[in-house]
One Martini backbone bead per residue (centre of mass of N, CA, C, O) as a GRO file, in nm:
protein
  542
    1MET     BB    1   7.742 -17.272  -7.083
    2ALA     BB    2   7.602 -17.031  -7.242
    3GLU     BB    3   7.752 -16.837  -7.526
    4LEU     BB    4   7.902 -16.532  -7.623
    5SER     BB    5   8.065 -16.310  -7.863
    6GLY     BB    6   8.293 -16.030  -7.881
    7VAL     BB    7   8.414 -15.702  -7.803
    8GLY     BB    8   8.650 -15.608  -7.577
    9VAL     BB    9   8.652 -15.253  -7.436
   10SER     BB   10   8.629 -15.320  -7.107
   11PRO     BB   11   8.769 -15.414  -6.840
   12GLY     BB   12   8.661 -15.697  -6.673
   13ARG     BB   13   8.435 -15.858  -6.423
   14ALA     BB   14   8.078 -15.950  -6.432
   15SER     BB   15   7.758 -16.022  -6.255
   16GLY     BB   16   7.400 -16.045  -6.336
   17PRO     BB   17   7.117 -15.910  -6.399
   18VAL     BB   18   6.902 -15.841  -6.674
   19VAL     BB   19   6.884 -15.535  -6.868
   20ARG     BB   20   6.678 -15.408  -7.116
   21VAL     BB   21   6.683 -15.183  -7.364
   22THR     BB   22   6.516 -14.956  -7.525
   23GLU     BB   23   6.425 -14.879  -7.806
   24SER     BB   24   6.343 -14.686  -8.036
   25ILE     BB   25   6.122 -14.476  -8.129
   26ALA     BB   26   5.849 -14.461  -8.292
   27GLU     BB   27   5.749 -14.397  -8.591
   28PRO     BB   28   5.605 -14.129  -8.701
   29ALA     BB   29   5.338 -14.014  -8.839
   30SER     BB   30   5.214 -13.829  -9.131
   31SER     BB   31   4.926 -13.869  -8.999
   32PRO     BB   32   4.758 -13.617  -8.947
   33GLY     BB   33   4.731 -13.312  -9.032
   34PRO     BB   34   4.748 -12.998  -8.951
   35ASP     BB   35   4.545 -12.728  -8.921
   36ASP     BB   36   4.805 -12.561  -8.801
   37PRO     BB   37   5.123 -12.546  -8.910
   38TYR     BB   38   5.244 -12.309  -8.754
   39ALA     BB   39   5.174 -12.405  -8.470
   40GLU     BB   40   5.318 -12.679  -8.499
   41ALA     BB   41   5.602 -12.561  -8.549
   42GLU     BB   42   5.619 -12.426  -8.254
   43LEU     BB   43   5.694 -12.698  -8.099
   44ILE     BB   44   6.000 -12.753  -8.164
   45ALA     BB   45   6.193 -12.552  -8.020
   46PRO     BB   46   6.106 -12.599  -7.724
   47ALA     BB   47   6.180 -12.904  -7.727
   48ALA     BB   48   6.480 -12.865  -7.791
   49GLN     BB   49   6.549 -12.685  -7.550
   50ASN     BB   50   6.476 -12.893  -7.323
   51VAL     BB   51   6.671 -13.105  -7.409
   52ALA     BB   52   6.930 -12.929  -7.383
   53ALA     BB   53   6.901 -12.854  -7.087
   54ARG     BB   54   6.926 -13.137  -6.974
   55LEU     BB   55   7.197 -13.212  -7.094
   56GLU     BB   56   7.350 -12.966  -6.949
   57ALA     BB   57   7.284 -13.071  -6.667
   58MET     BB   58   7.442 -13.331  -6.690
   59ALA     BB   59   7.712 -13.205  -6.764
   60ALA     BB   60   7.749 -13.044  -6.494
   61ASN     BB   61   7.761 -13.340  -6.330
   62ALA     BB   62   8.001 -13.400  -6.505
   63SER     BB   63   8.305 -13.553  -6.645
   64GLY     BB   64   8.506 -13.537  -6.881
   65ASP     BB   65   8.387 -13.717  -7.137
   66ALA     BB   66   8.090 -13.698  -7.051
   67ALA     BB   67   8.068 -13.389  -7.053
   68ALA     BB   68   8.152 -13.358  -7.355
   69ILE     BB   69   7.928 -13.541  -7.484
   70LEU     BB   70   7.680 -13.384  -7.360
   71THR     BB   71   7.747 -13.108  -7.482
   72THR     BB   72   7.731 -13.191  -7.772
   73THR     BB   73   7.438 -13.315  -7.770
   74ALA     BB   74   7.310 -13.039  -7.689
   75ALA     BB   75   7.391 -12.886  -7.946
   76MET     BB   76   7.230 -13.064  -8.137
   77ALA     BB   77   6.946 -13.004  -8.020
   78ALA     BB   78   6.994 -12.675  -8.069
   79ASP     BB   79   7.010 -12.681  -8.365
   80PRO     BB   80   6.893 -12.452  -8.600
   81ALA     BB   81   6.891 -12.638  -8.849
   82LEU     BB   82   6.708 -12.866  -8.747
   83VAL     BB   83   6.467 -12.686  -8.671
   84SER     BB   84   6.423 -12.550  -8.936
   85GLN     BB   85   6.375 -12.800  -9.116
   86ALA     BB   86   6.127 -12.899  -8.953
   87GLU     BB   87   5.945 -12.649  -8.986
   88GLN     BB   88   5.938 -12.656  -9.302
   89LEU     BB   89   5.798 -12.938  -9.320
   90VAL     BB   90   5.543 -12.854  -9.191
   91THR     BB   91   5.454 -12.610  -9.382
   92ALA     BB   92   5.502 -12.762  -9.667
   93GLN     BB   93   5.363 -13.067  -9.589
   94ARG     BB   94   5.162 -13.101  -9.349
   95ILE     BB   95   5.318 -13.222  -9.091
   96PRO     BB   96   5.394 -13.339  -8.809
   97ALA     BB   97   5.638 -13.253  -8.590
   98ALA     BB   98   5.747 -13.534  -8.529
   99ARG     BB   99   5.796 -13.610  -8.826
  100ALA     BB  100   5.988 -13.377  -8.889
  101VAL     BB  101   6.208 -13.452  -8.708
  102TYR     BB  102   6.264 -13.721  -8.813
  103GLU     BB  103   6.345 -13.635  -9.105
  104ALA     BB  104   6.564 -13.425  -9.038
  105ALA     BB  105   6.753 -13.603  -8.873
  106ASN     BB  106   6.792 -13.822  -9.094
  107ASN     BB  107   6.937 -13.632  -9.293
  108PHE     BB  108   7.185 -13.581  -9.097
  109ALA     BB  109   7.258 -13.883  -9.049
  110GLN     BB  110   7.319 -13.952  -9.349
  111ALA     BB  111   7.550 -13.753  -9.391
  112LEU     BB  112   7.733 -13.886  -9.177
  113ALA     BB  113   7.737 -14.174  -9.292
  114ASN     BB  114   7.868 -14.085  -9.563
  115ALA     BB  115   8.132 -13.981  -9.435
  116GLY     BB  116   8.250 -14.141  -9.221
  117GLY     BB  117   8.417 -14.223  -8.972
  118TYR     BB  118   8.396 -14.002  -8.725
  119MET     BB  119   8.124 -13.889  -8.827
  120ALA     BB  120   7.958 -14.165  -8.808
  121GLU     BB  121   7.975 -14.179  -8.491
  122ARG     BB  122   7.719 -13.953  -8.475
  123VAL     BB  123   7.453 -14.090  -8.547
  124LYS     BB  124   7.355 -14.177  -8.261
  125ASP     BB  125   7.321 -13.893  -8.161
  126ILE     BB  126   7.093 -13.805  -8.347
  127HIS     BB  127   6.896 -14.022  -8.269
  128ASP     BB  128   6.874 -13.931  -7.978
  129VAL     BB  129   6.775 -13.644  -8.026
  130ARG     BB  130   6.525 -13.716  -8.184
  131ASP     BB  131   6.379 -13.883  -7.965
  132ARG     BB  132   6.370 -13.667  -7.750
  133ILE     BB  133   6.201 -13.455  -7.911
  134ILE     BB  134   5.961 -13.628  -7.975
  135ALA     BB  135   5.881 -13.698  -7.680
  136GLU     BB  136   5.834 -13.402  -7.604
  137ILE     BB  137   5.601 -13.343  -7.808
  138LEU     BB  138   5.423 -13.612  -7.702
  139GLY     BB  139   5.461 -13.671  -7.391
  140VAL     BB  140   5.694 -13.885  -7.354
  141ALA     BB  141   5.905 -14.123  -7.284
  142PRO     BB  142   6.217 -14.182  -7.348
  143PRO     BB  143   6.423 -14.378  -7.460
  144GLY     BB  144   6.622 -14.621  -7.262
  145VAL     BB  145   6.738 -14.627  -6.963
  146PRO     BB  146   6.615 -14.758  -6.694
  147GLU     BB  147   6.538 -14.767  -6.388
  148LEU     BB  148   6.754 -14.851  -6.133
  149THR     BB  149   6.748 -15.067  -5.829
  150THR     BB  150   6.965 -15.283  -5.918
  151PRO     BB  151   7.222 -15.455  -6.000
  152SER     BB  152   7.326 -15.460  -6.359
  153VAL     BB  153   7.298 -15.585  -6.685
  154LEU     BB  154   7.334 -15.429  -6.985
  155VAL     BB  155   7.120 -15.468  -7.275
  156ALA     BB  156   7.188 -15.359  -7.627
  157ARG     BB  157   7.219 -15.246  -7.927
  158ASP     BB  158   7.262 -14.950  -7.821
  159LEU     BB  159   7.407 -14.654  -7.692
  160ALA     BB  160   7.358 -14.352  -7.592
  161PRO     BB  161   7.560 -14.117  -7.486
  162ALA     BB  162   7.370 -14.002  -7.266
  163ASP     BB  163   7.327 -14.278  -7.127
  164THR     BB  164   7.612 -14.351  -7.061
  165ALA     BB  165   7.701 -14.090  -6.904
  166GLY     BB  166   7.451 -14.152  -6.679
  167LEU     BB  167   7.578 -14.383  -6.540
  168ASP     BB  168   7.572 -14.599  -6.263
  169PRO     BB  169   7.828 -14.788  -6.118
  170GLN     BB  170   7.648 -14.911  -5.884
  171LEU     BB  171   7.430 -15.041  -6.099
  172VAL     BB  172   7.637 -15.096  -6.332
  173LEU     BB  173   7.815 -15.378  -6.413
  174ALA     BB  174   7.754 -15.402  -6.733
  175LEU     BB  175   7.810 -15.406  -7.099
  176VAL     BB  176   7.588 -15.493  -7.380
  177THR     BB  177   7.627 -15.504  -7.740
  178GLU     BB  178   7.547 -15.549  -8.082
  179GLU     BB  179   7.688 -15.295  -8.134
  180GLY     BB  180   7.966 -15.151  -8.224
  181GLY     BB  181   8.307 -15.051  -8.111
  182PRO     BB  182   8.621 -14.956  -8.001
  183THR     BB  183   8.523 -14.633  -8.079
  184SER     BB  184   8.287 -14.606  -7.915
  185HIS     BB  185   8.109 -14.454  -7.659
  186THR     BB  186   8.079 -14.710  -7.494
  187ALA     BB  187   8.370 -14.768  -7.468
  188ILE     BB  188   8.487 -14.499  -7.359
  189LEU     BB  189   8.281 -14.480  -7.102
  190ALA     BB  190   8.332 -14.746  -6.966
  191ARG     BB  191   8.627 -14.685  -6.906
  192SER     BB  192   8.580 -14.421  -6.740
  193ILE     BB  193   8.388 -14.589  -6.512
  194GLY     BB  194   8.481 -14.896  -6.471
  195ILE     BB  195   8.330 -15.093  -6.683
  196PRO     BB  196   8.241 -15.359  -6.835
  197ALA     BB  197   8.272 -15.437  -7.202
  198VAL     BB  198   8.066 -15.558  -7.481
  199VAL     BB  199   8.072 -15.565  -7.832
  200ALA     BB  200   7.939 -15.709  -8.104
  201VAL     BB  201   7.686 -15.899  -8.004
  202ARG     BB  202   7.532 -16.150  -8.151
  203GLY     BB  203   7.217 -16.193  -8.000
  204ALA     BB  204   7.183 -16.048  -7.722
  205LEU     BB  205   6.869 -15.979  -7.716
  206THR     BB  206   6.794 -16.305  -7.760
  207PHE     BB  207   6.926 -16.409  -7.517
  208ASP     BB  208   6.862 -16.670  -7.292
  209ALA     BB  209   6.891 -16.461  -7.012
  210ALA     BB  210   6.871 -16.348  -6.672
  211ALA     BB  211   7.191 -16.385  -6.652
  212LEU     BB  212   7.527 -16.240  -6.653
  213ALA     BB  213   7.859 -16.294  -6.766
  214VAL     BB  214   8.124 -16.043  -6.799
  215ASP     BB  215   8.407 -16.014  -7.025
  216GLY     BB  216   8.616 -15.741  -7.122
  217ASP     BB  217   8.870 -15.906  -7.234
  218THR     BB  218   8.746 -16.157  -7.414
  219GLY     BB  219   8.417 -16.106  -7.493
  220ILE     BB  220   8.256 -16.293  -7.291
  221ILE     BB  221   7.927 -16.428  -7.260
  222GLU     BB  222   7.722 -16.567  -6.982
  223ALA     BB  223   7.511 -16.784  -6.860
  224VAL     BB  224   7.355 -16.763  -6.539
  225ASP     BB  225   7.254 -16.793  -6.234
  226PRO     BB  226   7.016 -16.592  -6.090
  227SER     BB  227   7.092 -16.688  -5.780
  228ALA     BB  228   7.354 -16.583  -5.796
  229PRO     BB  229   7.586 -16.391  -5.699
  230VAL     BB  230   7.685 -16.084  -5.727
  231VAL     BB  231   7.943 -15.932  -5.954
  232THR     BB  232   8.156 -15.708  -5.944
  233ALA     BB  233   8.373 -15.524  -6.075
  234THR     BB  234   8.690 -15.657  -6.205
  235ALA     BB  235   9.014 -15.498  -6.197
  236ALA     BB  236   9.295 -15.361  -6.235
  237GLY     BB  237   9.440 -15.141  -6.060
  238ALA     BB  238   9.549 -14.814  -6.045
  239ALA     BB  239   9.792 -14.629  -5.992
  240GLU     BB  240   9.960 -14.372  -5.924
  241TRP     BB  241  10.039 -14.074  -6.101
  242SER     BB  242  10.294 -13.841  -6.173
  243GLY     BB  243  10.250 -13.710  -6.491
  244THR     BB  244  10.483 -13.899  -6.619
  245GLY     BB  245  10.587 -14.066  -6.903
  246VAL     BB  246  10.719 -14.369  -6.760
  247THR     BB  247  10.917 -14.615  -6.692
  248ALA     BB  248  11.074 -14.784  -6.441
  249ASP     BB  249  11.363 -14.730  -6.620
  250GLY     BB  250  11.314 -14.437  -6.780
  251HIS     BB  251  11.132 -14.459  -7.025
  252ARG     BB  252  11.001 -14.248  -7.253
  253VAL     BB  253  10.629 -14.179  -7.267
  254LYS     BB  254  10.402 -14.000  -7.383
  255VAL     BB  255  10.097 -13.865  -7.233
  256LEU     BB  256   9.805 -13.808  -7.421
  257ALA     BB  257   9.548 -13.626  -7.609
  258ASN     BB  258   9.234 -13.622  -7.739
  259VAL     BB  259   9.088 -13.366  -7.948
  260GLY     BB  260   8.778 -13.145  -8.067
  261ALA     BB  261   8.745 -12.929  -7.826
  262PRO     BB  262   8.735 -12.732  -7.553
  263THR     BB  263   8.614 -12.955  -7.365
  264ASP     BB  264   8.836 -13.164  -7.422
  265ALA     BB  265   9.078 -12.992  -7.322
  266ARG     BB  266   8.993 -12.961  -7.031
  267ALA     BB  267   8.967 -13.256  -6.963
  268ALA     BB  268   9.269 -13.326  -7.025
  269ALA     BB  269   9.400 -13.135  -6.826
  270GLU     BB  270   9.261 -13.250  -6.569
  271ALA     BB  271   9.388 -13.549  -6.624
  272GLY     BB  272   9.712 -13.488  -6.699
  273ALA     BB  273   9.803 -13.429  -6.967
  274GLU     BB  274  10.100 -13.356  -7.151
  275GLY     BB  275   9.909 -13.325  -7.401
  276VAL     BB  276   9.862 -13.326  -7.762
  277GLY     BB  277   9.824 -13.575  -8.021
  278LEU     BB  278   9.508 -13.484  -8.108
  279PHE     BB  279   9.375 -13.227  -8.315
  280ARG     BB  280   9.054 -13.180  -8.423
  281THR     BB  281   8.933 -12.934  -8.667
  282GLU     BB  282   8.636 -12.992  -8.775
  283PHE     BB  283   8.449 -12.821  -8.584
  284CYS     BB  284   8.503 -12.546  -8.759
  285TYR     BB  285   8.326 -12.666  -9.031
  286LEU     BB  286   8.048 -12.825  -9.010
  287ASP     BB  287   7.838 -12.549  -9.008
  288ALA     BB  288   7.960 -12.449  -9.280
  289ASP     BB  289   7.894 -12.287  -9.585
  290ASP     BB  290   8.166 -12.148  -9.539
  291GLU     BB  291   8.472 -12.064  -9.510
  292PRO     BB  292   8.640 -11.993  -9.262
  293THR     BB  293   8.812 -11.764  -9.138
  294ILE     BB  294   9.110 -11.700  -9.009
  295GLU     BB  295   8.998 -11.565  -8.755
  296GLN     BB  296   8.807 -11.789  -8.666
  297GLN     BB  297   9.000 -12.019  -8.654
  298ARG     BB  298   9.196 -11.886  -8.445
  299ALA     BB  299   8.993 -11.866  -8.212
  300ALA     BB  300   8.910 -12.169  -8.204
  301TYR     BB  301   9.192 -12.291  -8.154
  302ALA     BB  302   9.281 -12.135  -7.904
  303ALA     BB  303   9.062 -12.259  -7.715
  304VAL     BB  304   9.207 -12.538  -7.720
  305LEU     BB  305   9.515 -12.451  -7.651
  306GLU     BB  306   9.516 -12.295  -7.377
  307PRO     BB  307   9.543 -12.540  -7.158
  308PHE     BB  308   9.855 -12.580  -7.322
  309ARG     BB  309  10.055 -12.400  -7.207
  310GLY     BB  310  10.383 -12.508  -7.292
  311LYS     BB  311  10.264 -12.749  -7.457
  312PRO     BB  312  10.213 -13.016  -7.650
  313VAL     BB  313  10.062 -12.980  -7.990
  314ILE     BB  314   9.875 -13.179  -8.223
  315VAL     BB  315   9.766 -13.065  -8.541
  316ARG     BB  316   9.509 -13.148  -8.752
  317THR     BB  317   9.421 -13.125  -9.052
  318LEU     BB  318   9.179 -13.135  -9.256
  319ASP     BB  319   8.939 -13.413  -9.253
  320ALA     BB  320   8.829 -13.406  -9.578
  321GLY     BB  321   8.564 -13.469  -9.825
  322ALA     BB  322   8.380 -13.703  -9.988
  323ASP     BB  323   8.340 -13.850  -9.695
  324LYS     BB  324   8.338 -13.535  -9.574
  325PRO     BB  325   8.109 -13.320  -9.650
  326LEU     BB  326   8.170 -12.983  -9.763
  327ALA     BB  327   8.022 -12.733  -9.918
  328PHE     BB  328   8.273 -12.544  -9.993
  329LEU     BB  329   8.430 -12.796 -10.150
  330ASP     BB  330   8.268 -12.917 -10.372
  331PRO     BB  331   8.220 -13.228 -10.408
  332GLU     BB  332   8.249 -13.509 -10.577
  333VAL     BB  333   8.112 -13.784 -10.687
  334GLU     BB  334   8.175 -14.110 -10.544
  335PRO     BB  335   8.187 -14.457 -10.549
  336ASN     BB  336   8.445 -14.450 -10.310
  337PRO     BB  337   8.507 -14.230 -10.055
  338ALA     BB  338   8.717 -14.387  -9.871
  339LEU     BB  339   8.911 -14.386 -10.159
  340GLY     BB  340   8.936 -14.085 -10.204
  341VAL     BB  341   8.904 -13.745 -10.159
  342ARG     BB  342   9.095 -13.707  -9.869
  343GLY     BB  343   9.243 -13.500  -9.679
  344VAL     BB  344   9.528 -13.420  -9.830
  345ARG     BB  345   9.401 -13.441 -10.115
  346VAL     BB  346   9.241 -13.179 -10.101
  347ALA     BB  347   9.503 -12.985 -10.097
  348PHE     BB  348   9.612 -13.030 -10.381
  349ASP     BB  349   9.355 -12.854 -10.510
  350ARG     BB  350   9.331 -12.671 -10.219
  351THR     BB  351   9.570 -12.487 -10.104
  352GLY     BB  352   9.425 -12.246  -9.967
  353VAL     BB  353   9.294 -12.396  -9.734
  354LEU     BB  354   9.555 -12.491  -9.602
  355ASP     BB  355   9.706 -12.213  -9.578
  356ARG     BB  356   9.489 -12.086  -9.398
  357GLN     BB  357   9.502 -12.287  -9.167
  358LEU     BB  358   9.810 -12.246  -9.106
  359GLU     BB  359   9.776 -11.953  -9.027
  360ALA     BB  360   9.585 -11.995  -8.789
  361ILE     BB  361   9.760 -12.187  -8.625
  362ALA     BB  362   9.991 -11.993  -8.580
  363GLY     BB  363   9.822 -11.778  -8.436
  364ALA     BB  364   9.718 -11.967  -8.202
  365ALA     BB  365   9.997 -12.035  -8.090
  366ALA     BB  366  10.067 -11.735  -8.013
  367ASP     BB  367   9.815 -11.690  -7.826
  368SER     BB  368   9.859 -11.957  -7.631
  369GLY     BB  369  10.161 -12.100  -7.602
  370ALA     BB  370  10.174 -12.345  -7.752
  371GLU     BB  371  10.343 -12.639  -7.879
  372VAL     BB  372  10.319 -12.649  -8.220
  373SER     BB  373  10.209 -12.901  -8.438
  374VAL     BB  374  10.175 -13.055  -8.767
  375MET     BB  375   9.928 -13.281  -8.934
  376ALA     BB  376   9.841 -13.511  -9.179
  377PRO     BB  377   9.599 -13.676  -9.347
  378MET     BB  378   9.609 -13.958  -9.553
  379VAL     BB  379   9.902 -14.050  -9.605
  380ALA     BB  380  10.088 -14.255  -9.858
  381THR     BB  381  10.357 -14.088  -9.914
  382ALA     BB  382  10.664 -13.932  -9.918
  383GLU     BB  383  10.584 -13.710 -10.128
  384GLU     BB  384  10.340 -13.604  -9.964
  385ALA     BB  385  10.502 -13.539  -9.703
  386ALA     BB  386  10.688 -13.325  -9.829
  387TRP     BB  387  10.479 -13.128  -9.928
  388PHE     BB  388  10.360 -13.061  -9.650
  389ALA     BB  389  10.609 -12.967  -9.501
  390GLU     BB  390  10.669 -12.722  -9.682
  391ARG     BB  391  10.405 -12.565  -9.606
  392VAL     BB  392  10.441 -12.553  -9.301
  393ARG     BB  393  10.722 -12.400  -9.299
  394ALA     BB  394  10.609 -12.151  -9.467
  395ALA     BB  395  10.406 -12.079  -9.218
  396GLY     BB  396  10.595 -12.103  -8.945
  397ILE     BB  397  10.608 -12.411  -8.875
  398ALA     BB  398  10.844 -12.626  -8.742
  399ARG     BB  399  10.650 -12.885  -8.718
  400ALA     BB  400  10.611 -13.184  -8.923
  401GLY     BB  401  10.359 -13.423  -9.001
  402VAL     BB  402  10.206 -13.759  -9.005
  403MET     BB  403   9.967 -13.996  -9.077
  404ILE     BB  404   9.920 -14.347  -9.009
  405GLU     BB  405   9.651 -14.502  -9.212
  406VAL     BB  406   9.808 -14.635  -9.445
  407PRO     BB  407   9.971 -14.910  -9.533
  408ALA     BB  408  10.183 -14.769  -9.720
  409ALA     BB  409  10.304 -14.587  -9.500
  410ALA     BB  410  10.402 -14.813  -9.316
  411LEU     BB  411  10.589 -14.957  -9.542
  412SER     BB  412  10.728 -14.641  -9.575
  413ALA     BB  413  10.824 -14.499  -9.297
  414ARG     BB  414  11.115 -14.414  -9.350
  415GLU     BB  415  11.061 -14.221  -9.593
  416VAL     BB  416  10.865 -14.039  -9.437
  417LEU     BB  417  11.051 -13.958  -9.190
  418GLU     BB  418  11.262 -13.813  -9.378
  419ALA     BB  419  11.036 -13.575  -9.451
  420VAL     BB  420  10.983 -13.552  -9.140
  421ASP     BB  421  10.949 -13.521  -8.777
  422PHE     BB  422  10.681 -13.706  -8.763
  423VAL     BB  423  10.454 -13.959  -8.638
  424SER     BB  424  10.099 -14.091  -8.647
  425VAL     BB  425   9.902 -14.348  -8.545
  426GLY     BB  426   9.576 -14.446  -8.683
  427THR     BB  427   9.428 -14.726  -8.588
  428ASN     BB  428   9.144 -14.709  -8.694
  429ASP     BB  429   9.204 -14.669  -9.002
  430LEU     BB  430   9.427 -14.883  -9.036
  431ALA     BB  431   9.242 -15.117  -8.980
  432GLN     BB  432   9.027 -15.060  -9.185
  433TYR     BB  433   9.237 -15.084  -9.441
  434THR     BB  434   9.362 -15.355  -9.379
  435PHE     BB  435   9.060 -15.524  -9.344
  436ALA     BB  436   8.815 -15.408  -9.497
  437ALA     BB  437   8.661 -15.262  -9.228
  438ASP     BB  438   8.414 -15.109  -9.115
  439ARG     BB  439   8.416 -14.941  -8.804
  440GLN     BB  440   8.079 -14.919  -8.792
  441LEU     BB  441   8.052 -15.231  -8.826
  442GLY     BB  442   7.952 -15.487  -8.623
  443ALA     BB  443   8.013 -15.740  -8.818
  444VAL     BB  444   8.345 -15.628  -8.827
  445ALA     BB  445   8.473 -15.558  -8.536
  446LYS     BB  446   8.697 -15.780  -8.497
  447LEU     BB  447   8.883 -15.658  -8.722
  448ASN     BB  448   8.912 -15.376  -8.532
  449ASP     BB  449   9.096 -15.499  -8.339
  450PRO     BB  450   9.388 -15.375  -8.195
  451TRP     BB  451   9.504 -15.694  -8.161
  452GLN     BB  452   9.571 -15.739  -8.425
  453PRO     BB  453   9.864 -15.866  -8.558
  454ALA     BB  454   9.877 -15.713  -8.826
  455LEU     BB  455   9.870 -15.432  -8.700
  456LEU     BB  456  10.112 -15.462  -8.510
  457ARG     BB  457  10.319 -15.510  -8.744
  458LEU     BB  458  10.285 -15.224  -8.866
  459ILE     BB  459  10.368 -15.067  -8.612
  460GLY     BB  460  10.656 -15.204  -8.598
  461LEU     BB  461  10.755 -15.064  -8.853
  462VAL     BB  462  10.733 -14.780  -8.743
  463GLY     BB  463  10.926 -14.823  -8.503
  464GLU     BB  464  11.178 -14.892  -8.663
  465ALA     BB  465  11.190 -14.628  -8.822
  466ALA     BB  466  11.221 -14.446  -8.569
  467LYS     BB  467  11.485 -14.554  -8.479
  468ALA     BB  468  11.653 -14.518  -8.740
  469THR     BB  469  11.589 -14.186  -8.749
  470GLY     BB  470  11.526 -14.040  -8.469
  471LYS     BB  471  11.202 -14.040  -8.454
  472PRO     BB  472  10.878 -13.987  -8.381
  473ALA     BB  473  10.625 -14.229  -8.271
  474GLY     BB  474  10.277 -14.234  -8.256
  475VAL     BB  475   9.956 -14.293  -8.085
  476CYS     BB  476   9.588 -14.189  -8.172
  477GLY     BB  477   9.425 -14.427  -8.104
  478GLU     BB  478   9.231 -14.635  -7.905
  479ALA     BB  479   9.469 -14.826  -7.838
  480ALA     BB  480   9.609 -14.628  -7.618
  481ALA     BB  481   9.373 -14.680  -7.382
  482ASP     BB  482   9.520 -14.951  -7.326
  483PRO     BB  483   9.739 -15.050  -7.083
  484LEU     BB  484   9.839 -15.312  -7.221
  485LEU     BB  485   9.875 -15.205  -7.516
  486ALA     BB  486  10.075 -14.985  -7.438
  487ARG     BB  487  10.305 -15.178  -7.388
  488VAL     BB  488  10.322 -15.291  -7.678
  489LEU     BB  489  10.373 -15.020  -7.816
  490THR     BB  490  10.636 -14.960  -7.678
  491GLY     BB  491  10.780 -15.230  -7.773
  492LEU     BB  492  10.750 -15.119  -8.085
  493GLY     BB  493  10.854 -14.796  -8.064
  494VAL     BB  494  10.671 -14.606  -7.920
  495THR     BB  495  10.675 -14.246  -7.788
  496SER     BB  496  10.350 -14.202  -7.799
  497LEU     BB  497  10.030 -14.148  -7.630
  498SER     BB  498   9.692 -14.112  -7.746
  499MET     BB  499   9.375 -14.017  -7.572
  500ASN     BB  500   9.134 -14.024  -7.380
  501ALA     BB  501   9.106 -13.864  -7.091
  502ALA     BB  502   9.016 -14.117  -6.899
  503SER     BB  503   9.294 -14.287  -6.970
  504VAL     BB  504   9.555 -14.152  -6.877
  505ARG     BB  505   9.619 -14.248  -6.587
  506ALA     BB  506   9.620 -14.556  -6.641
  507VAL     BB  507   9.853 -14.554  -6.849
  508GLY     BB  508  10.068 -14.409  -6.685
  509ALA     BB  509  10.063 -14.614  -6.444
  510GLY     BB  510  10.124 -14.870  -6.600
  511LEU     BB  511  10.409 -14.792  -6.712
  512ALA     BB  512  10.540 -14.754  -6.425
  513THR     BB  513  10.553 -15.088  -6.371
  514VAL     BB  514  10.745 -15.108  -6.619
  515THR     BB  515  10.966 -15.208  -6.848
  516LEU     BB  516  11.102 -15.211  -7.154
  517ALA     BB  517  11.149 -15.515  -7.159
  518ASP     BB  518  10.868 -15.590  -7.095
  519CYS     BB  519  10.741 -15.460  -7.351
  520GLU     BB  520  10.906 -15.628  -7.560
  521ARG     BB  521  10.794 -15.900  -7.470
  522VAL     BB  522  10.487 -15.852  -7.518
  523ALA     BB  523  10.515 -15.776  -7.813
  524GLN     BB  524  10.630 -16.036  -7.924
  525ALA     BB  525  10.393 -16.206  -7.839
  526ALA     BB  526  10.159 -16.058  -7.989
  527VAL     BB  527  10.281 -16.073  -8.287
  528ALA     BB  528  10.295 -16.402  -8.273
  529ALA     BB  529  10.006 -16.423  -8.285
  530PRO     BB  530   9.710 -16.551  -8.455
  531THR     BB  531   9.525 -16.361  -8.276
  532ALA     BB  532   9.369 -16.130  -8.087
  533GLN     BB  533   9.317 -16.304  -7.832
  534ALA     BB  534   9.604 -16.434  -7.823
  535ALA     BB  535   9.752 -16.160  -7.787
  536ARG     BB  536   9.618 -16.076  -7.520
  537THR     BB  537   9.703 -16.334  -7.363
  538ALA     BB  538  10.004 -16.316  -7.408
  539ALA     BB  539  10.047 -16.034  -7.267
  540LYS     BB  540   9.945 -16.124  -6.986
  541GLU     BB  541  10.160 -16.383  -6.965
  542SER     BB  542  10.453 -16.221  -7.009
   0.00000   0.00000   0.00000
């Protein structure tokens, strides 16, 4: 049988007829110009409001990660900055409203793409919002997943978050995309609704197959006989979880959640997360022309912390800089922003921004009753870690840690841990920097596979350092969301796992079925493997 390969991001196997997803809406023309540009501009706001209302209605009928993503996408559609910029383009350049929305949205998308990292992952969201508003203005159906009448395998270049969040698992057997990676919305939401998914499959859209078999574990898709019986998703079912992360022999591994907004926090609490292993604070700054005041930050953080009163929450300080430009930071242009002044490096020159954020975090902790710790992003040396810890403690926050996202920090993990109270491995960025592979680029997605043995070996060094110093080492990248990989990470010495809300129960239940010795055995097998696929297979068979 003919086959293609990609990156398996949601486990299980399924097969059935193929349905291909429509590409983005056609680029609107710049002419003819409107007779009345002011009347034309008035078409934009109602269209955006209608799109936002439909997305909010979808969010109301969803839960967990799907609800959070739909709510965020609705907010993008209603963004007054997007609407205002599009209206100004109509009146200033006398172009049609649809074209103005297209250009304004692309400006926003380009800014996010230039930012890289987590922010670049939102480009697809902007494109989706753009196409929905344009379709509303033109009175045509928006592109996306067609109405399904029979169980099918969806094949697409990529899927918009709103499309993925609205999928019916009774009709969608599996997902296959040409783009995307292990941290994409397609990956996260496919896992949340329990259907197999393979991303970064080159040639998927032109693959001559009326029916496909999809293996979300191996990343292989095969052409199958269209007349063969449909096979619904099959994967190992998760047992009930007690709500406490612990192996079968009593070894404690906290199961935490990654959050970036109040909706994320509520979804994580509902999923039973024991706390938060990564609270991304960038949401408070993204739309700000000026630095938010301490009071504004305090209120925003408290809203996220509130669902975790009495529970541990690790807050990451602002991860911004030249690669994630914020206007009030006035960043300089850099030839290679991903390797420039970002994360904690911004704070070295702008200590006031960090100190004000720490004051706000301390206040929010007091307001919410959460047990707050703080960590810095993009730390490379023990010296940087010590500098950050000193400022955290001076702000009245008891526990200071850092993220291990740079290979140098992993290689000197023992010295780093001697300077702080804990570390947390950001596997998404650590993989990107280890393999020199942009995590947003589908062409190199296989290098960002969290099963890569070189990445696991670096995590193993961090685990060894944690044992030697007697301090905690967590993982807060998407690697933690894979129940099998969670066992490997536990065997490597990781003491907490933080993930998207939808994966919490499956990971917690999976850990409860194995002993620490089992985890150490699968970890040794995975680390010794020559390839990511071999590591995954070795872990399954060990």
